[in-house]
Chimera marker file (.cmm) of the C-alpha trace (Angstrom):
<marker_set name="trace">
<marker id="1" x="22.002" y="42.945" z="80.856" r="1" g="1" b="0" radius="0.5"/>
<marker id="2" x="20.584" y="39.181" z="80.165" r="1" g="1" b="0" radius="0.5"/>
<marker id="3" x="18.197" y="39.201" z="76.952" r="1" g="1" b="0" radius="0.5"/>
<marker id="4" x="15.739" y="37.212" z="79.061" r="1" g="1" b="0" radius="0.5"/>
<marker id="5" x="15.711" y="39.849" z="81.770" r="1" g="1" b="0" radius="0.5"/>
<marker id="6" x="15.424" y="42.644" z="78.882" r="1" g="1" b="0" radius="0.5"/>
<marker id="7" x="12.654" y="41.398" z="77.334" r="1" g="1" b="0" radius="0.5"/>
<marker id="8" x="10.534" y="40.552" z="80.387" r="1" g="1" b="0" radius="0.5"/>
<marker id="9" x="11.698" y="44.521" z="81.332" r="1" g="1" b="0" radius="0.5"/>
<marker id="10" x="10.610" y="46.056" z="78.188" r="1" g="1" b="0" radius="0.5"/>
<marker id="11" x="7.448" y="43.917" z="77.945" r="1" g="1" b="0" radius="0.5"/>
<marker id="12" x="6.386" y="44.967" z="81.291" r="1" g="1" b="0" radius="0.5"/>
<marker id="13" x="7.107" y="48.703" z="80.432" r="1" g="1" b="0" radius="0.5"/>
<marker id="14" x="4.650" y="48.554" z="77.618" r="1" g="1" b="0" radius="0.5"/>
<marker id="15" x="1.833" y="48.559" z="80.092" r="1" g="1" b="0" radius="0.5"/>
<marker id="16" x="-0.392" y="50.894" z="80.957" r="1" g="1" b="0" radius="0.5"/>
<marker id="17" x="0.134" y="55.234" z="81.193" r="1" g="1" b="0" radius="0.5"/>
<marker id="18" x="3.063" y="56.393" z="80.740" r="1" g="1" b="0" radius="0.5"/>
<marker id="19" x="4.404" y="53.354" z="78.872" r="1" g="1" b="0" radius="0.5"/>
<marker id="20" x="6.304" y="54.876" z="76.319" r="1" g="1" b="0" radius="0.5"/>
<marker id="21" x="8.318" y="57.103" z="78.882" r="1" g="1" b="0" radius="0.5"/>
<marker id="22" x="9.049" y="53.581" z="80.753" r="1" g="1" b="0" radius="0.5"/>
<marker id="23" x="9.846" y="52.124" z="77.902" r="1" g="1" b="0" radius="0.5"/>
<marker id="24" x="12.907" y="54.651" z="76.844" r="1" g="1" b="0" radius="0.5"/>
<marker id="25" x="13.916" y="54.458" z="80.258" r="1" g="1" b="0" radius="0.5"/>
<marker id="26" x="14.159" y="50.750" z="79.833" r="1" g="1" b="0" radius="0.5"/>
<marker id="27" x="16.338" y="50.684" z="76.674" r="1" g="1" b="0" radius="0.5"/>
<marker id="28" x="18.466" y="53.272" z="78.148" r="1" g="1" b="0" radius="0.5"/>
<marker id="29" x="19.521" y="51.350" z="81.191" r="1" g="1" b="0" radius="0.5"/>
<marker id="30" x="19.955" y="48.134" z="79.125" r="1" g="1" b="0" radius="0.5"/>
<marker id="31" x="23.849" y="47.625" z="78.113" r="1" g="1" b="0" radius="0.5"/>
<marker id="32" x="25.293" y="48.006" z="74.575" r="1" g="1" b="0" radius="0.5"/>
<marker id="33" x="23.998" y="50.398" z="72.004" r="1" g="1" b="0" radius="0.5"/>
<marker id="34" x="20.624" y="49.340" z="71.866" r="1" g="1" b="0" radius="0.5"/>
<marker id="35" x="19.714" y="53.227" z="73.202" r="1" g="1" b="0" radius="0.5"/>
<marker id="36" x="21.440" y="54.355" z="70.110" r="1" g="1" b="0" radius="0.5"/>
<marker id="37" x="19.543" y="51.574" z="67.562" r="1" g="1" b="0" radius="0.5"/>
<marker id="38" x="16.461" y="52.720" z="68.925" r="1" g="1" b="0" radius="0.5"/>
<marker id="39" x="16.839" y="56.043" z="67.990" r="1" g="1" b="0" radius="0.5"/>
<marker id="40" x="17.721" y="55.096" z="64.734" r="1" g="1" b="0" radius="0.5"/>
<marker id="41" x="14.431" y="52.790" z="64.268" r="1" g="1" b="0" radius="0.5"/>
<marker id="42" x="12.389" y="55.731" z="65.688" r="1" g="1" b="0" radius="0.5"/>
<marker id="43" x="13.776" y="58.861" z="63.271" r="1" g="1" b="0" radius="0.5"/>
<marker id="44" x="13.381" y="56.516" z="60.660" r="1" g="1" b="0" radius="0.5"/>
<marker id="45" x="9.459" y="55.544" z="61.347" r="1" g="1" b="0" radius="0.5"/>
<marker id="46" x="8.941" y="59.315" z="61.751" r="1" g="1" b="0" radius="0.5"/>
<marker id="47" x="10.593" y="59.860" z="58.278" r="1" g="1" b="0" radius="0.5"/>
<marker id="48" x="8.691" y="57.263" z="56.902" r="1" g="1" b="0" radius="0.5"/>
<marker id="49" x="5.728" y="58.484" z="58.374" r="1" g="1" b="0" radius="0.5"/>
<marker id="50" x="6.360" y="62.231" z="56.686" r="1" g="1" b="0" radius="0.5"/>
<marker id="51" x="7.289" y="60.741" z="53.565" r="1" g="1" b="0" radius="0.5"/>
<marker id="52" x="4.126" y="58.838" z="53.503" r="1" g="1" b="0" radius="0.5"/>
<marker id="53" x="1.710" y="62.078" z="54.409" r="1" g="1" b="0" radius="0.5"/>
<marker id="54" x="3.607" y="63.842" z="52.004" r="1" g="1" b="0" radius="0.5"/>
<marker id="55" x="2.827" y="61.422" z="48.995" r="1" g="1" b="0" radius="0.5"/>
<marker id="56" x="-0.689" y="61.341" z="49.968" r="1" g="1" b="0" radius="0.5"/>
<marker id="57" x="-0.772" y="65.440" z="49.797" r="1" g="1" b="0" radius="0.5"/>
<marker id="58" x="0.543" y="65.213" z="46.181" r="1" g="1" b="0" radius="0.5"/>
<marker id="59" x="4.264" y="65.461" z="46.895" r="1" g="1" b="0" radius="0.5"/>
<marker id="60" x="6.563" y="63.093" z="44.793" r="1" g="1" b="0" radius="0.5"/>
<marker id="61" x="9.815" y="61.750" z="46.199" r="1" g="1" b="0" radius="0.5"/>
<marker id="62" x="12.670" y="63.269" z="44.817" r="1" g="1" b="0" radius="0.5"/>
<marker id="63" x="16.574" y="61.980" z="44.462" r="1" g="1" b="0" radius="0.5"/>
<marker id="64" x="18.722" y="63.131" z="47.818" r="1" g="1" b="0" radius="0.5"/>
<marker id="65" x="21.142" y="64.986" z="46.527" r="1" g="1" b="0" radius="0.5"/>
<marker id="66" x="24.601" y="64.588" z="48.382" r="1" g="1" b="0" radius="0.5"/>
<link id1="1" id2="2" r="1" g="1" b="0" radius="0.2"/>
<link id1="2" id2="3" r="1" g="1" b="0" radius="0.2"/>
<link id1="3" id2="4" r="1" g="1" b="0" radius="0.2"/>
<link id1="4" id2="5" r="1" g="1" b="0" radius="0.2"/>
<link id1="5" id2="6" r="1" g="1" b="0" radius="0.2"/>
<link id1="6" id2="7" r="1" g="1" b="0" radius="0.2"/>
<link id1="7" id2="8" r="1" g="1" b="0" radius="0.2"/>
<link id1="8" id2="9" r="1" g="1" b="0" radius="0.2"/>
<link id1="9" id2="10" r="1" g="1" b="0" radius="0.2"/>
<link id1="10" id2="11" r="1" g="1" b="0" radius="0.2"/>
<link id1="11" id2="12" r="1" g="1" b="0" radius="0.2"/>
<link id1="12" id2="13" r="1" g="1" b="0" radius="0.2"/>
<link id1="13" id2="14" r="1" g="1" b="0" radius="0.2"/>
<link id1="14" id2="15" r="1" g="1" b="0" radius="0.2"/>
<link id1="15" id2="16" r="1" g="1" b="0" radius="0.2"/>
<link id1="16" id2="17" r="1" g="1" b="0" radius="0.2"/>
<link id1="17" id2="18" r="1" g="1" b="0" radius="0.2"/>
<link id1="18" id2="19" r="1" g="1" b="0" radius="0.2"/>
<link id1="19" id2="20" r="1" g="1" b="0" radius="0.2"/>
<link id1="20" id2="21" r="1" g="1" b="0" radius="0.2"/>
<link id1="21" id2="22" r="1" g="1" b="0" radius="0.2"/>
<link id1="22" id2="23" r="1" g="1" b="0" radius="0.2"/>
<link id1="23" id2="24" r="1" g="1" b="0" radius="0.2"/>
<link id1="24" id2="25" r="1" g="1" b="0" radius="0.2"/>
<link id1="25" id2="26" r="1" g="1" b="0" radius="0.2"/>
<link id1="26" id2="27" r="1" g="1" b="0" radius="0.2"/>
<link id1="27" id2="28" r="1" g="1" b="0" radius="0.2"/>
<link id1="28" id2="29" r="1" g="1" b="0" radius="0.2"/>
<link id1="29" id2="30" r="1" g="1" b="0" radius="0.2"/>
<link id1="30" id2="31" r="1" g="1" b="0" radius="0.2"/>
<link id1="31" id2="32" r="1" g="1" b="0" radius="0.2"/>
<link id1="32" id2="33" r="1" g="1" b="0" radius="0.2"/>
<link id1="33" id2="34" r="1" g="1" b="0" radius="0.2"/>
<link id1="34" id2="35" r="1" g="1" b="0" radius="0.2"/>
<link id1="35" id2="36" r="1" g="1" b="0" radius="0.2"/>
<link id1="36" id2="37" r="1" g="1" b="0" radius="0.2"/>
<link id1="37" id2="38" r="1" g="1" b="0" radius="0.2"/>
<link id1="38" id2="39" r="1" g="1" b="0" radius="0.2"/>
<link id1="39" id2="40" r="1" g="1" b="0" radius="0.2"/>
<link id1="40" id2="41" r="1" g="1" b="0" radius="0.2"/>
<link id1="41" id2="42" r="1" g="1" b="0" radius="0.2"/>
<link id1="42" id2="43" r="1" g="1" b="0" radius="0.2"/>
<link id1="43" id2="44" r="1" g="1" b="0" radius="0.2"/>
<link id1="44" id2="45" r="1" g="1" b="0" radius="0.2"/>
<link id1="45" id2="46" r="1" g="1" b="0" radius="0.2"/>
<link id1="46" id2="47" r="1" g="1" b="0" radius="0.2"/>
<link id1="47" id2="48" r="1" g="1" b="0" radius="0.2"/>
<link id1="48" id2="49" r="1" g="1" b="0" radius="0.2"/>
<link id1="49" id2="50" r="1" g="1" b="0" radius="0.2"/>
<link id1="50" id2="51" r="1" g="1" b="0" radius="0.2"/>
<link id1="51" id2="52" r="1" g="1" b="0" radius="0.2"/>
<link id1="52" id2="53" r="1" g="1" b="0" radius="0.2"/>
<link id1="53" id2="54" r="1" g="1" b="0" radius="0.2"/>
<link id1="54" id2="55" r="1" g="1" b="0" radius="0.2"/>
<link id1="55" id2="56" r="1" g="1" b="0" radius="0.2"/>
<link id1="56" id2="57" r="1" g="1" b="0" radius="0.2"/>
<link id1="57" id2="58" r="1" g="1" b="0" radius="0.2"/>
<link id1="58" id2="59" r="1" g="1" b="0" radius="0.2"/>
<link id1="59" id2="60" r="1" g="1" b="0" radius="0.2"/>
<link id1="60" id2="61" r="1" g="1" b="0" radius="0.2"/>
<link id1="61" id2="62" r="1" g="1" b="0" radius="0.2"/>
<link id1="62" id2="63" r="1" g="1" b="0" radius="0.2"/>
<link id1="63" id2="64" r="1" g="1" b="0" radius="0.2"/>
<link id1="64" id2="65" r="1" g="1" b="0" radius="0.2"/>
<link id1="65" id2="66" r="1" g="1" b="0" radius="0.2"/>
</marker_set>
């Protein structure tokens, strides 16, 4: 899908009720690995919010054990 067409579709998808589902559908319909990147971005945002909340509750970050 051409980038300008995708950008226009994503912009339209964000308007009104049901925007998140329409946005995800537009991303899923796009060519390439856009959906994979979207899920990675979304997951990292969720983890960041969880880390921020935990820090606010007084839980310090710890090093990840490999």
